[in-house]
N, C-alpha and C positions, 0 to 999 in steps of 0.2 A: 205778666209777672205779678200784678197786683192780686189777681184772682188766686194765684198759687199761695201767696202769703196769707190771704184771707182764709183759704182752706186750711192751711197749716195752723193758723191761729185758732180756728174753731176746733180742729182736731185735738190740739194740745190742751185747749181749755177743758174739753170733755175728759181727756186722758188724766189731767191733774185732778179734776174733780173726783174721778173714780178712785184715784190714789188716796186723796184726802178722806174719802168715805171709808175706805178699807182701813186707813190708819185710825180713824175715829172708832171704828168697830173694834179694832185690836186693843186700843188703849182703854175704851170703856168696858171691855170684857174683863179687864183686870189681869190679863196674862202678863203684861209687862211689869205692872206694879207688884204683882205677887212674886215674880222672880227676884226683883230687887229687894223686897221686904224680907224674904227668907234668908238673905245673906247675913 
């Protein structure tokens, strides 16, 4: 059971890191800020 949780922990850690990277790319590209500024 411990190995299963260990595996899930590593998997989600990498998964969330990728999500944060994509979010950073999205926000730094200015796509979100441009949409809000045009309002």
